[in-house]
N, C-alpha and C positions, 0 to 999 in steps of 0.2 A: 504494500500500500504506500509506503513512504516514497518508493521510486515514482509512482504515479503522481503523488502530490508534488514532489520536487520537480518533476517534469513539467507539470502545469505551472508551477511558479516560474520556472525558466522560460516557458513559452509566453507567459504574460509579459515578462520583462522584455523578451525579444520583440514581441509584437508592438509593445508600447514604444520601444526604441526605433523600430522601423517607421512608425507613424511620425515620430518627432524629428528624426534625422534621415533625410533622403539618402545619405551616403552610408548609412548603417547596414544596408543590404549587402554591401561588399564584405563586411565583417561576418555577416551571417553565412554567406556563401563560402567564405574561407573556412568557417567552422564546420560546415557540412562536408567540405572536401577533405577534412581530416580523417573521416571514417572512424576507425577505432585505434588510431595511432597514439593518442594521448589518453590520459585518464579523463573521466567525465568532468571533473572540476577544471582541469587544464583546458579541455575543449571549450567549456563555457567561458573561460577567461578570455578566449579569443574575441568573444562578443562583449567583453567587459561585464560579465555576470559573475558575481562571487557569492556562491551559496553558503559561504562561511560567515557572511555578514547578514545582519538582520534587515538591511534595506530592501533586498529582494522580497523577503517574506512580508514585510510591512506593506510594500507597494502592491503585492498580489492580494493581500487581505483587503486593502483599501479598494482595489478594483472589484473584487467579489462583492464587497459591501455596496458599492455603487450600483452594480448590476442587480443586486437584490432589491434595492430601493427603486430602481427603474421598473423592475417586474411588478413590484407592489403597486406602483402607480397605474399599471396597465390592467391589473386585476380588479 
């Protein structure tokens, strides 16, 4: 379960960075091209994502909270 959760946290960070920085896609493509050559944390570091810091987690939680509030408005 933790792999799924951390994967979602990384995906939220990546998608937010792609939206904010049009040059970020190059980092993302570089990360994808690494395949399994590096450890998962080293691979994510290519995209400036550090899962050893709370920032990624807090940003993901904030994003989920915003989505929940948006869904509540629609219901």
